[in-house]
C-alpha positions in Angstrom: -40.7 -70.3 124.2 -40.6 -73.9 125.3 -43.7 -75.3 127.2 -41.7 -76.1 130.3 -40.4 -72.5 130.5 -43.9 -71.2 130.5 -44.8 -73.4 133.4 -41.7 -72.2 135.3 -42.5 -68.6 134.5 -46.1 -69.0 135.7 -44.8 -70.7 138.9 -42.4 -67.8 139.6 -45.1 -65.2 138.9 -47.5 -67.1 141.3 -44.8 -67.0 144.1 -44.2 -63.3 143.5 -47.9 -62.6 143.7 -48.2 -64.5 147.0 -45.2 -62.6 148.4 -46.7 -59.2 147.4 -50.1 -60.2 149.0 -48.3 -61.2 152.2 -46.5 -57.8 152.3 -49.9 -56.1 152.1 -51.1 -57.8 155.3 -47.8 -58.3 157.3 -47.4 -55.6 159.9 -44.1 -54.1 160.8 -42.7 -51.2 162.8 -41.1 -49.8 159.6 -39.7 -46.6 161.3 -38.6 -48.3 164.6 -40.8 -46.1 166.6 -40.5 -46.9 170.4 -43.2 -49.3 171.4 -43.1 -51.2 174.7 -45.3 -52.5 177.5 -45.3 -50.4 180.7 -47.3 -53.2 182.3 -49.1 -56.4 181.3 -51.3 -57.4 184.2 -54.9 -56.8 183.0 -56.4 -60.1 181.8 -57.3 -60.4 178.1 -56.3 -56.8 177.3 -55.5 -56.7 173.6 -52.2 -55.4 172.4 -52.5 -52.0 170.6 -51.5 -51.7 167.0 -49.0 -49.1 168.0 -46.6 -48.2 165.2 -47.2 -51.3 163.2 -48.4 -50.9 159.6 -48.4 -52.6 156.2 -45.8 -51.8 153.5 -48.5 -49.9 151.6 -49.5 -47.8 154.7 -45.8 -47.1 155.3 -45.3 -45.9 151.7 -48.5 -43.8 152.0 -47.3 -42.3 155.3 -43.7 -41.6 154.3 -44.1 -38.1 152.8 -46.5 -37.0 155.5 -44.1 -38.2 158.1 -41.2 -36.2 156.7 -43.4 -33.1 156.7 -44.6 -33.6 160.3 -41.1 -34.3 161.5 -39.5 -31.2 160.0 -42.4 -28.8 160.9 -41.2 -28.7 164.5 -37.7 -27.5 163.5 -39.0 -25.1 160.8 -41.3 -23.5 163.4 -38.3 -23.1 165.8 -40.0 -25.4 168.3 -37.3 -28.1 168.2 -33.5 -27.9 168.3 -33.2 -31.2 166.4 -34.0 -31.1 162.6 -36.7 -33.7 162.9 -39.1 -34.2 165.8 -38.9 -38.0 165.5 -35.3 -37.7 166.6 -36.6 -37.1 170.1 -38.5 -40.4 170.4 -35.8 -42.8 171.5 -34.6 -40.5 174.3 -38.2 -39.9 175.4 -38.8 -43.7 175.6 -35.6 -44.1 177.6 -36.8 -41.3 180.0 -40.1 -43.1 180.4 -38.3 -46.3 181.3 -36.2 -44.5 183.8 -39.2 -42.6 185.3 -41.0 -45.9 186.0 -38.4 -48.3 187.4 -40.8 -50.1 189.7 -42.3 -53.1 187.9 -45.1 -53.3 190.4 -46.3 -49.7 190.1 -48.9 -50.7 187.6 -50.0 -54.1 188.8 -53.4 -55.0 187.5 -53.0 -52.8 184.4 -51.9 -53.5 180.8 -50.5 -50.3 179.3 -48.4 -50.0 176.2 -46.5 -46.9 175.2 -45.8 -45.7 171.7 -43.6 -42.6 171.1 -43.9 -40.8 167.7 -42.9 -37.3 166.9 -42.7 -36.3 170.6 -46.2 -37.6 171.1 -46.7 -40.3 173.7 -49.6 -42.7 173.3 -50.6 -44.7 176.4 -53.0 -47.5 175.3 -54.4 -50.5 177.2 -56.6 -51.5 180.0 -56.8 -50.6 183.7 -59.3 -51.0 186.5 -61.7 -48.1 187.2 -59.7 -47.3 190.4 -56.5 -46.6 188.4 -55.6 -42.9 188.2 -55.2 -42.4 184.5 -54.9 -38.6 185.0 -51.9 -39.1 187.3 -50.2 -41.3 184.7 -50.9 -38.7 182.0 -49.4 -35.9 184.2 -46.2 -38.0 184.8 -45.8 -38.7 181.1 -46.3 -35.0 180.3 -43.5 -34.2 182.7 -41.0 -36.2 180.7 -38.6 -33.7 178.9 -39.4 -33.0 175.3 -42.8 -34.6 175.3 -45.2 -32.4 173.3 -48.4 -34.2 173.9 -49.8 -37.3 175.7 -52.8 -39.3 174.5 -54.5 -41.6 177.0 -56.5 -44.4 175.5 -57.1 -46.6 178.4 -60.2 -48.8 178.9 -61.7 -50.2 182.1 -62.7 -53.4 180.2 -60.9 -55.7 177.8 -64.2 -56.7 176.2 -66.2 -54.6 173.8 -65.0 -51.6 171.8 -61.5 -50.4 172.8 -60.4 -46.8 172.5 -57.4 -47.9 170.3 -56.7 -50.1 167.3 -55.3 -53.5 168.1 -52.9 -56.0 166.6 -55.7 -58.5 166.4 -56.8 -57.4 162.9 -58.3 -60.0 160.6 -55.9 -61.3 157.9 -52.9 -59.6 159.4 -49.8 -61.1 160.8 -47.0 -59.4 162.7 -43.7 -59.4 160.7 -40.5 -59.0 162.6 -42.0 -57.9 166.0 -38.6 -56.8 167.3 -38.6 -54.0 164.7 
């Protein structure tokens, strides 16, 4: 092997290593799970992690996700063969149910829909009726369960994981 080819080979291997390390920290919504802001009016409220994960996390979760998705159908609790097939229509129904953009003024609440589960995460003043929002989300057709993770402060520990993780960047936020 010629000396210059060794240098080229080492350079290529170095670039591939950097690319692989970047994939380990880049976050992406690999499964295109619905994730959107219901409101964004609470100052300094951190955006939830939602459905974003690294490639490694996605690969680790793939088999488990298939099992969780088909369990609903196998148990005769779903008419669709996979419970994740309900997620986009549930997200559309949530958008349709809350058409007033000022209904949640003063709050920052993001919605994630996964496997007929709805996660409402964010910040709201203590006067905000979290229970009423939960009841409205539970009334959406095909919703199996609602998880409310809403804090009255944007500072201190939050009841949800955030996108503001060290050494992580958001890859393709539209996905």
